[in-house]
TORKOL-4160 file (C-alpha; in steps of 0.2 Angstrom, whole numbers, padded with zeros to 4 digits, m for minus):
236
<pt num="1" X="m0225" Y="0547" Z="0276"/>
<pt num="2" X="m0223" Y="0544" Z="0294"/>
<pt num="3" X="m0220" Y="0525" Z="0298"/>
<pt num="4" X="m0228" Y="0520" Z="0315"/>
<pt num="5" X="m0229" Y="0504" Z="0324"/>
<pt num="6" X="m0242" Y="0500" Z="0337"/>
<pt num="7" X="m0237" Y="0487" Z="0350"/>
<pt num="8" X="m0252" Y="0482" Z="0360"/>
<pt num="9" X="m0258" Y="0465" Z="0365"/>
<pt num="10" X="m0276" Y="0470" Z="0368"/>
<pt num="11" X="m0287" Y="0473" Z="0352"/>
<pt num="12" X="m0298" Y="0486" Z="0360"/>
<pt num="13" X="m0283" Y="0497" Z="0364"/>
<pt num="14" X="m0275" Y="0494" Z="0347"/>
<pt num="15" X="m0291" Y="0499" Z="0338"/>
<pt num="16" X="m0293" Y="0514" Z="0349"/>
<pt num="17" X="m0276" Y="0520" Z="0344"/>
<pt num="18" X="m0279" Y="0517" Z="0326"/>
<pt num="19" X="m0295" Y="0527" Z="0327"/>
<pt num="20" X="m0286" Y="0541" Z="0335"/>
<pt num="21" X="m0272" Y="0541" Z="0322"/>
<pt num="22" X="m0285" Y="0542" Z="0308"/>
<pt num="23" X="m0293" Y="0557" Z="0316"/>
<pt num="24" X="m0275" Y="0565" Z="0319"/>
<pt num="25" X="m0271" Y="0562" Z="0301"/>
<pt num="26" X="m0287" Y="0571" Z="0295"/>
<pt num="27" X="m0284" Y="0586" Z="0307"/>
<pt num="28" X="m0265" Y="0588" Z="0303"/>
<pt num="29" X="m0263" Y="0582" Z="0285"/>
<pt num="30" X="m0250" Y="0570" Z="0291"/>
<pt num="31" X="m0249" Y="0553" Z="0283"/>
<pt num="32" X="m0245" Y="0537" Z="0292"/>
<pt num="33" X="m0241" Y="0520" Z="0288"/>
<pt num="34" X="m0247" Y="0509" Z="0302"/>
<pt num="35" X="m0241" Y="0492" Z="0307"/>
<pt num="36" X="m0248" Y="0483" Z="0322"/>
<pt num="37" X="m0239" Y="0470" Z="0333"/>
<pt num="38" X="m0247" Y="0460" Z="0347"/>
<pt num="39" X="m0231" Y="0458" Z="0358"/>
<pt num="40" X="m0214" Y="0466" Z="0361"/>
<pt num="41" X="m0205" Y="0450" Z="0355"/>
<pt num="42" X="m0214" Y="0451" Z="0338"/>
<pt num="43" X="m0208" Y="0468" Z="0335"/>
<pt num="44" X="m0190" Y="0464" Z="0341"/>
<pt num="45" X="m0189" Y="0449" Z="0330"/>
<pt num="46" X="m0195" Y="0458" Z="0315"/>
<pt num="47" X="m0187" Y="0475" Z="0318"/>
<pt num="48" X="m0178" Y="0482" Z="0303"/>
<pt num="49" X="m0175" Y="0500" Z="0309"/>
<pt num="50" X="m0189" Y="0507" Z="0297"/>
<pt num="51" X="m0200" Y="0516" Z="0310"/>
<pt num="52" X="m0201" Y="0534" Z="0315"/>
<pt num="53" X="m0213" Y="0532" Z="0330"/>
<pt num="54" X="m0217" Y="0517" Z="0341"/>
<pt num="55" X="m0232" Y="0517" Z="0352"/>
<pt num="56" X="m0229" Y="0503" Z="0364"/>
<pt num="57" X="m0239" Y="0495" Z="0378"/>
<pt num="58" X="m0228" Y="0492" Z="0393"/>
<pt num="59" X="m0237" Y="0477" Z="0400"/>
<pt num="60" X="m0237" Y="0462" Z="0388"/>
<pt num="61" X="m0236" Y="0443" Z="0390"/>
<pt num="62" X="m0221" Y="0437" Z="0381"/>
<pt num="63" X="m0210" Y="0452" Z="0381"/>
<pt num="64" X="m0215" Y="0468" Z="0390"/>
<pt num="65" X="m0213" Y="0485" Z="0382"/>
<pt num="66" X="m0198" Y="0490" Z="0392"/>
<pt num="67" X="m0188" Y="0475" Z="0388"/>
<pt num="68" X="m0193" Y="0477" Z="0369"/>
<pt num="69" X="m0188" Y="0495" Z="0370"/>
<pt num="70" X="m0171" Y="0491" Z="0377"/>
<pt num="71" X="m0168" Y="0479" Z="0363"/>
<pt num="72" X="m0173" Y="0491" Z="0350"/>
<pt num="73" X="m0163" Y="0506" Z="0357"/>
<pt num="74" X="m0147" Y="0495" Z="0355"/>
<pt num="75" X="m0151" Y="0495" Z="0336"/>
<pt num="76" X="m0160" Y="0511" Z="0333"/>
<pt num="77" X="m0156" Y="0527" Z="0343"/>
<pt num="78" X="m0167" Y="0538" Z="0332"/>
<pt num="79" X="m0184" Y="0530" Z="0333"/>
<pt num="80" X="m0197" Y="0540" Z="0344"/>
<pt num="81" X="m0204" Y="0529" Z="0358"/>
<pt num="82" X="m0221" Y="0533" Z="0367"/>
<pt num="83" X="m0226" Y="0521" Z="0380"/>
<pt num="84" X="m0244" Y="0517" Z="0384"/>
<pt num="85" X="m0248" Y="0510" Z="0402"/>
<pt num="86" X="m0261" Y="0510" Z="0416"/>
<pt num="87" X="m0247" Y="0510" Z="0429"/>
<pt num="88" X="m0237" Y="0526" Z="0429"/>
<pt num="89" X="m0223" Y="0519" Z="0440"/>
<pt num="90" X="m0217" Y="0508" Z="0426"/>
<pt num="91" X="m0218" Y="0523" Z="0413"/>
<pt num="92" X="m0205" Y="0533" Z="0423"/>
<pt num="93" X="m0192" Y="0519" Z="0419"/>
<pt num="94" X="m0195" Y="0524" Z="0400"/>
<pt num="95" X="m0183" Y="0538" Z="0402"/>
<pt num="96" X="m0169" Y="0525" Z="0404"/>
<pt num="97" X="m0172" Y="0520" Z="0385"/>
<pt num="98" X="m0175" Y="0538" Z="0380"/>
<pt num="99" X="m0194" Y="0537" Z="0378"/>
<pt num="100" X="m0201" Y="0553" Z="0373"/>
<pt num="101" X="m0216" Y="0552" Z="0384"/>
<pt num="102" X="m0230" Y="0540" Z="0390"/>
<pt num="103" X="m0249" Y="0539" Z="0389"/>
<pt num="104" X="m0260" Y="0533" Z="0403"/>
<pt num="105" X="m0274" Y="0521" Z="0399"/>
<pt num="106" X="m0288" Y="0525" Z="0395"/>
<pt num="107" X="m0280" Y="0537" Z="0383"/>
<pt num="108" X="m0290" Y="0553" Z="0379"/>
<pt num="109" X="m0289" Y="0560" Z="0362"/>
<pt num="110" X="m0284" Y="0577" Z="0367"/>
<pt num="111" X="m0269" Y="0570" Z="0377"/>
<pt num="112" X="m0265" Y="0558" Z="0362"/>
<pt num="113" X="m0264" Y="0572" Z="0349"/>
<pt num="114" X="m0253" Y="0584" Z="0360"/>
<pt num="115" X="m0241" Y="0569" Z="0363"/>
<pt num="116" X="m0241" Y="0565" Z="0344"/>
<pt num="117" X="m0237" Y="0583" Z="0340"/>
<pt num="118" X="m0221" Y="0581" Z="0351"/>
<pt num="119" X="m0217" Y="0565" Z="0343"/>
<pt num="120" X="m0219" Y="0571" Z="0325"/>
<pt num="121" X="m0209" Y="0587" Z="0329"/>
<pt num="122" X="m0195" Y="0576" Z="0334"/>
<pt num="123" X="m0194" Y="0568" Z="0317"/>
<pt num="124" X="m0182" Y="0576" Z="0305"/>
<pt num="125" X="m0181" Y="0562" Z="0293"/>
<pt num="126" X="m0181" Y="0575" Z="0278"/>
<pt num="127" X="m0164" Y="0581" Z="0284"/>
<pt num="128" X="m0157" Y="0564" Z="0286"/>
<pt num="129" X="m0154" Y="0549" Z="0276"/>
<pt num="130" X="m0155" Y="0532" Z="0285"/>
<pt num="131" X="m0146" Y="0516" Z="0281"/>
<pt num="132" X="m0151" Y="0499" Z="0288"/>
<pt num="133" X="m0137" Y="0487" Z="0288"/>
<pt num="134" X="m0138" Y="0469" Z="0294"/>
<pt num="135" X="m0127" Y="0464" Z="0308"/>
<pt num="136" X="m0125" Y="0448" Z="0318"/>
<pt num="137" X="m0135" Y="0454" Z="0332"/>
<pt num="138" X="m0149" Y="0461" Z="0320"/>
<pt num="139" X="m0152" Y="0477" Z="0310"/>
<pt num="140" X="m0143" Y="0493" Z="0314"/>
<pt num="141" X="m0150" Y="0510" Z="0307"/>
<pt num="142" X="m0136" Y="0523" Z="0304"/>
<pt num="143" X="m0138" Y="0541" Z="0298"/>
<pt num="144" X="m0127" Y="0543" Z="0283"/>
<pt num="145" X="m0122" Y="0560" Z="0290"/>
<pt num="146" X="m0113" Y="0551" Z="0304"/>
<pt num="147" X="m0102" Y="0540" Z="0293"/>
<pt num="148" X="m0084" Y="0546" Z="0291"/>
<pt num="149" X="m0080" Y="0533" Z="0278"/>
<pt num="150" X="m0083" Y="0515" Z="0273"/>
<pt num="151" X="m0069" Y="0502" Z="0271"/>
<pt num="152" X="m0068" Y="0486" Z="0262"/>
<pt num="153" X="m0060" Y="0474" Z="0274"/>
<pt num="154" X="m0059" Y="0455" Z="0274"/>
<pt num="155" X="m0074" Y="0452" Z="0263"/>
<pt num="156" X="m0084" Y="0465" Z="0274"/>
<pt num="157" X="m0090" Y="0483" Z="0273"/>
<pt num="158" X="m0084" Y="0492" Z="0288"/>
<pt num="159" X="m0093" Y="0508" Z="0292"/>
<pt num="160" X="m0083" Y="0520" Z="0302"/>
<pt num="161" X="m0093" Y="0532" Z="0313"/>
<pt num="162" X="m0089" Y="0543" Z="0329"/>
<pt num="163" X="m0096" Y="0530" Z="0341"/>
<pt num="164" X="m0090" Y="0514" Z="0333"/>
<pt num="165" X="m0086" Y="0503" Z="0318"/>
<pt num="166" X="m0100" Y="0492" Z="0310"/>
<pt num="167" X="m0095" Y="0477" Z="0300"/>
<pt num="168" X="m0108" Y="0471" Z="0288"/>
<pt num="169" X="m0110" Y="0461" Z="0271"/>
<pt num="170" X="m0110" Y="0470" Z="0255"/>
<pt num="171" X="m0099" Y="0476" Z="0241"/>
<pt num="172" X="m0090" Y="0492" Z="0238"/>
<pt num="173" X="m0098" Y="0493" Z="0220"/>
<pt num="174" X="m0115" Y="0492" Z="0228"/>
<pt num="175" X="m0112" Y="0506" Z="0241"/>
<pt num="176" X="m0103" Y="0517" Z="0229"/>
<pt num="177" X="m0119" Y="0517" Z="0218"/>
<pt num="178" X="m0130" Y="0520" Z="0233"/>
<pt num="179" X="m0119" Y="0533" Z="0242"/>
<pt num="180" X="m0112" Y="0545" Z="0228"/>
<pt num="181" X="m0129" Y="0555" Z="0228"/>
<pt num="182" X="m0126" Y="0559" Z="0246"/>
<pt num="183" X="m0108" Y="0567" Z="0243"/>
<pt num="184" X="m0098" Y="0552" Z="0246"/>
<pt num="185" X="m0083" Y="0548" Z="0234"/>
<pt num="186" X="m0074" Y="0532" Z="0231"/>
<pt num="187" X="m0055" Y="0536" Z="0232"/>
<pt num="188" X="m0049" Y="0518" Z="0228"/>
<pt num="189" X="m0053" Y="0500" Z="0229"/>
<pt num="190" X="m0055" Y="0500" Z="0248"/>
<pt num="191" X="m0062" Y="0517" Z="0253"/>
<pt num="192" X="m0078" Y="0527" Z="0251"/>
<pt num="193" X="m0077" Y="0543" Z="0260"/>
<pt num="194" X="m0089" Y="0556" Z="0266"/>
<pt num="195" X="m0084" Y="0573" Z="0258"/>
<pt num="196" X="m0090" Y="0583" Z="0273"/>
<pt num="197" X="m0077" Y="0575" Z="0284"/>
<pt num="198" X="m0062" Y="0577" Z="0273"/>
<pt num="199" X="m0050" Y="0588" Z="0282"/>
<pt num="200" X="m0037" Y="0589" Z="0268"/>
<pt num="201" X="m0025" Y="0580" Z="0257"/>
<pt num="202" X="m0007" Y="0575" Z="0261"/>
<pt num="203" X="0005" Y="0565" Z="0252"/>
<pt num="204" X="m0008" Y="0558" Z="0240"/>
<pt num="205" X="m0019" Y="0553" Z="0255"/>
<pt num="206" X="m0036" Y="0559" Z="0260"/>
<pt num="207" X="m0036" Y="0565" Z="0279"/>
<pt num="208" X="m0052" Y="0562" Z="0289"/>
<pt num="209" X="m0051" Y="0564" Z="0308"/>
<pt num="210" X="m0033" Y="0562" Z="0308"/>
<pt num="211" X="m0033" Y="0546" Z="0298"/>
<pt num="212" X="m0024" Y="0546" Z="0281"/>
<pt num="213" X="m0033" Y="0535" Z="0268"/>
<pt num="214" X="m0023" Y="0532" Z="0252"/>
<pt num="215" X="m0031" Y="0539" Z="0236"/>
<pt num="216" X="m0027" Y="0529" Z="0221"/>
<pt num="217" X="m0018" Y="0537" Z="0206"/>
<pt num="218" X="m0032" Y="0535" Z="0194"/>
<pt num="219" X="m0044" Y="0544" Z="0206"/>
<pt num="220" X="m0033" Y="0558" Z="0212"/>
<pt num="221" X="m0038" Y="0571" Z="0199"/>
<pt num="222" X="m0057" Y="0567" Z="0200"/>
<pt num="223" X="m0056" Y="0567" Z="0219"/>
<pt num="224" X="m0048" Y="0584" Z="0220"/>
<pt num="225" X="m0061" Y="0591" Z="0208"/>
<pt num="226" X="m0075" Y="0584" Z="0218"/>
<pt num="227" X="m0067" Y="0591" Z="0234"/>
<pt num="228" X="m0065" Y="0608" Z="0227"/>
<pt num="229" X="m0083" Y="0607" Z="0221"/>
<pt num="230" X="m0089" Y="0602" Z="0239"/>
<pt num="231" X="m0079" Y="0615" Z="0247"/>
<pt num="232" X="m0086" Y="0629" Z="0236"/>
<pt num="233" X="m0104" Y="0622" Z="0240"/>
<pt num="234" X="m0100" Y="0624" Z="0258"/>
<pt num="235" X="m0094" Y="0641" Z="0257"/>
<pt num="236" X="m0110" Y="0647" Z="0247"/>
């Protein structure tokens, strides 16, 4: 199921987009879960990183679509954004927030379906596993494949990725239960590592991107067995 949000303050346009989506579903066999927001501020306030595609009007009263997209893009780099506008000069700015494309009102179905084809083709959710974590500034969506390891530090769970660290609430026990099916291994009380990033083992430490993380004595044998199994799967 593709999760889609319509952000449009005019009912007539929102209804037309919904009608087009229903037609598109019948033609393609795709299934959508559709939510409607009447303003960019409403979307940003309630955003939880759980949409695949956002159809967003640029001109709205409280928070325009461009400002809303900037807020959302700071939390979610994967969601596909398509702008809807009757003024193309505004739509050009959409590339600043990595918008896929824009539709000019009144939107014709042929153009709509072609742009939806592009949007759907960009979604590869079946190859990724997303985690939405609560931060002080809102929710952040992270691809589990981008997490090097998770560290328990000062009553917070710290997610280490290539770009930055994210500190959030939670417990290592909860994360272990959630992450183990995705090839993570808990090497001690404080670390849960992504096996795909393990470069090796040195002096009873797991090495990830040049960092040495201690493997507890009770976990060493199981960790080595898991690492050998992971390596054999990669070779196959």
